[in-house]
C-alpha positions in Angstrom: 3.7 19.2 15.2 0.3 18.3 16.7 -1.2 18.3 13.2 1.6 15.9 12.0 0.9 13.4 14.7 -2.8 13.7 14.1 -2.3 13.0 10.4 0.0 10.1 11.1 -2.5 8.5 13.5 -5.3 9.1 11.0 -3.3 7.4 8.3 -2.3 4.4 10.5 -5.9 3.9 11.8 -7.4 4.1 8.3 -4.6 1.8 6.9 -5.4 -0.8 9.5 -8.9 -1.4 8.2 -8.7 -0.2 4.6 -5.7 -2.3 3.4 -7.2 -5.7 4.6 -10.5 -4.7 3.0 -8.9 -3.9 -0.3 -6.8 -7.0 -0.2 -9.9 -9.2 0.5 -11.8 -7.6 -2.4 -8.8 -8.0 -4.7 -8.4 -11.6 -3.8 -12.1 -12.2 -4.6 -11.8 -10.4 -7.9 -8.6 -12.3 -8.8 -10.5 -15.5 -8.0 -13.4 -14.5 -10.3 -11.0 -13.8 -13.2 -8.8 -16.9 -12.5 -9.6 -18.4 -16.0 -9.0 -15.1 -17.8 -5.6 -14.1 -19.2 -3.0 -13.3 -16.5 -2.9 -9.7 -17.6 -6.3 -9.2 -16.0 -5.2 -10.7 -12.7 -2.1 -8.6 -12.8 -4.3 -5.5 -13.3 -6.4 -6.4 -10.3 -3.4 -6.7 -8.0 -1.7 -3.5 -9.3 -5.0 -1.6 -8.8 -5.2 -3.1 -5.3 -1.7 -2.0 -4.5 -2.5 1.5 -5.6 -5.7 1.6 -3.6 -3.8 0.3 -0.5 -1.8 3.5 -0.5 -4.3 5.8 -2.1 -7.2 5.3 0.2 -5.4 6.1 3.5 -3.8 9.1 1.8 -7.2 10.3 0.5 -8.6 10.0 4.0 -5.8 12.3 5.2 -6.9 15.0 2.7 -10.5 14.7 3.8 -9.6 14.9 7.5 -7.5 18.0 7.0 -10.3 19.7 5.0 -13.0 18.8 7.5 -11.1 19.2 10.8 -9.0 22.3 10.6 -10.5 23.6 13.8 -11.2 21.6 17.0 -14.8 21.8 18.0 -16.3 21.8 21.5 -15.6 18.7 23.6 -17.7 17.5 26.5 -15.1 18.6 29.0 -15.0 22.1 27.6 -18.8 22.5 27.3 -20.7 24.7 29.5 -24.3 24.1 30.7 -25.8 25.9 27.7 -23.7 24.0 25.2 -25.1 20.5 25.9 -27.6 20.7 23.0 -24.8 21.3 20.5 -22.7 18.3 21.7 -25.2 15.7 20.7 -26.1 17.3 17.4 -25.3 15.4 14.1 -23.4 18.4 12.7 -21.0 18.4 15.6 -20.5 14.6 15.4 -20.1 14.6 11.6 -17.6 17.5 11.5 -15.6 16.1 14.4 -14.9 12.5 13.2 -11.5 12.3 14.8 -12.1 14.5 17.8 -11.2 11.7 20.3 -7.8 11.4 18.7 -7.2 15.1 18.5 -8.1 15.8 22.1 -5.7 13.2 23.5 -2.7 14.6 21.7 -2.1 17.9 23.3 1.7 17.7 23.8 3.9 17.9 20.7 6.6 15.3 20.1 9.9 17.0 19.3 13.2 15.5 18.3 16.6 16.9 18.6 18.2 18.0 15.3 20.8 15.3 15.4 18.1 12.7 15.9 16.1 14.1 12.9 19.3 14.0 10.8 19.9 10.5 11.8 16.4 9.4 11.0 16.4 11.1 7.6 19.8 9.7 6.8 18.7 6.2 7.8 15.6 6.5 5.7 17.5 7.7 2.7 20.1 4.9 3.2 17.5 2.2 3.4 15.8 3.6 0.3 19.1 3.7 -1.7 20.0 0.2 -0.5 16.7 -1.2 -1.7 16.9 0.7 -5.0 20.4 -0.7 -5.6 19.1 -4.2 -4.8 16.3 -3.9 -7.3 18.7 -2.6 -9.9 21.1 -5.5 -9.2 18.3 -8.0 -9.5 17.1 -6.5 -12.7 20.7 -6.6 -14.1 21.0 -10.3 -13.1 17.6 -11.1 -14.6 18.5 -9.5 -17.9 21.8 -11.3 -18.0 20.2 -14.6 -17.2 17.6 -14.1 -19.9 20.2 -13.2 -22.5 22.2 -16.3 -21.7 19.3 -18.6 -22.5 19.0 -20.7 -25.7 16.1 -22.7 -27.1 16.3 -26.4 -27.0 14.1 -29.3 -27.9 12.0 -30.7 -25.0 11.0 -34.2 -24.3 7.4 -35.4 -24.6 6.8 -35.1 -20.9 8.3 -31.7 -20.5 6.5 -30.5 -23.6 3.2 -31.7 -22.2 3.9 -29.8 -18.9 4.9 -26.6 -20.9 1.7 -26.8 -22.9 -0.4 -27.3 -19.8 1.2 -24.2 -18.2 0.7 -22.2 -21.3 -3.0 -23.1 -21.4 -3.4 -22.4 -17.6 -2.0 -18.9 -18.0 -3.7 -18.3 -21.4 -0.3 -17.6 -23.1 0.5 -18.2 -26.7 3.9 -18.5 -28.5 5.9 -19.3 -25.4 9.5 -20.1 -25.9 11.2 -22.4 -23.3 14.9 -21.4 -22.9 17.7 -23.2 -21.2 20.7 -21.7 -19.6 23.9 -23.0 -18.1 24.4 -19.8 -16.1 23.4 -20.0 -12.4 21.0 -17.5 -11.0 
């Protein structure tokens, strides 16, 4: 249980600085490719989304590989161990030692509480999946109900401007009487 809380804290701490950094870099890259086709901007944001989850998870793997054993802390060191405490090897292998030493007691939950938490998580997940499915169904139904129609000169100019701005070709403007 101690390892689980250590991994959770490591994930949260790394997420707090890695996600804003990835988002900032992605925003700069998206700004650099703002005149390129929208597929490139989409790729930048999808890659950023993947990195926002992947980087903190990758740091969990490296922290479990490097820190399986707790090394000597200053409070546990004897008089002959003071030279080892300041060495670079001890500091490098013990990146998260401050976090590990503070979490000595394990957090335990009663089985009904664990069941309630898991059921709540599964319920929220299923609810969100159903909402996405419902939205997809409505979007497809709305798209299928559309029909092409002639646009006025002002609307045609706006549509052409938008197509040029997003670097899209052969765009069909559809109208629908069905409400969203």
